[in-house]
C-alpha angles and dihedrals in degrees: 000000000000091000093049092049092047091050094048093046092047093048091050092051091048092051093047090052096046091048090056092049091051092047087057101035102047095055091044090054093044093238136132133199093252093071125075092236090051091050090049091052089050090047094049094048092050097038101041096024094055093048094047092048090049089052093049090052097041100103090048093048093043092054095050099037094057098025092242117186111213112222105237099162118006114253097190144006092275094055091045091051092050091052093045092049096047090046092051094046093045091053092048089047093050099241137122115266110274123220109260119215142172126216129192110248133127092218118099101243149123135185142193126210141161142117096261147013090260098043108049142123129228114196129183129193123241084234090061093049091051098043109038128066118244089257092053091046089050091055091050091054090051093052090052094045086052091055086057095045092047090053091233096152092056094042094049091046090054096047090047089049095052093046092047089052094054093042091054092044101044094042088060094042091051093044090052094051092051097044094040111140091023123104094195103123093186091059088047093050093048090047092053091050091049092053093045088054091052098041090040090055090052091046090053090054091057093043092049091049091054090044092054090050093054089049089062090049093048090050089052089048092049087050090052092049099042107014133275095255091052091049092049089048090052092052091046089053089054089051089061090049109087097184114112120230115273093197115114137215116340092358089067092060093052098043120103089242127036140200124281123249138189089244134031088231092072096043121107090204128046116239111283093239090058090050092051091046090050092055089048090053101247139096134242 
């Protein structure tokens, strides 16, 4: 219930901010929504603007959606080890020290988020700390630090924003062409929704493809920071864990483990056997 309320509240706030931006921007540019140029500006504001605001708020949202507790001062050896390991890996990767947090969940997972390489968050679940060896956990942390060093959060946000813009724009162009000569707003609205679903599905295939590629890169980065055998062992540990990721939204894409799907095209993470094979230098 808390996650649903936070999701609705965040989206209402984003819509309000973007509405204000449009109210100022459109008159300043001398545009209106009836022109293609005006529609493109509206599409860009909602497509890119929503993604960028979500990125800027990502750490705040992540902490509250999973109840993550940031380690300010280590209370035990486990927290001290987490901080020291992330600090060492961040220095080696050439990024600023991320915030390190723990969240209560039985699943074996961890994620990274944040709006820049020097303003990020790495969070691990209590299930991961209980179920993985220190070597395996070190590799997972290396994987998440690599996501930050590679700028994956920013790149994925930009790709999603551009695709959202074109989905919004072309859905309305196509609906206008089909309903030309008709004044039935309901038909136009339903046509827009149908095209948004179709174009959105195509866009998600592109986003998920990119997401899978950056998982391979993050695995490679984790292997470089912690050791290849440790990274392979961590992925094998995930193979033995049948629990599906409980992370939502963007956090799913940046977890060490993703959600299952009926087709690999719609998966944010490659199958674990392919990730292990890639680290071993072969394909499956």
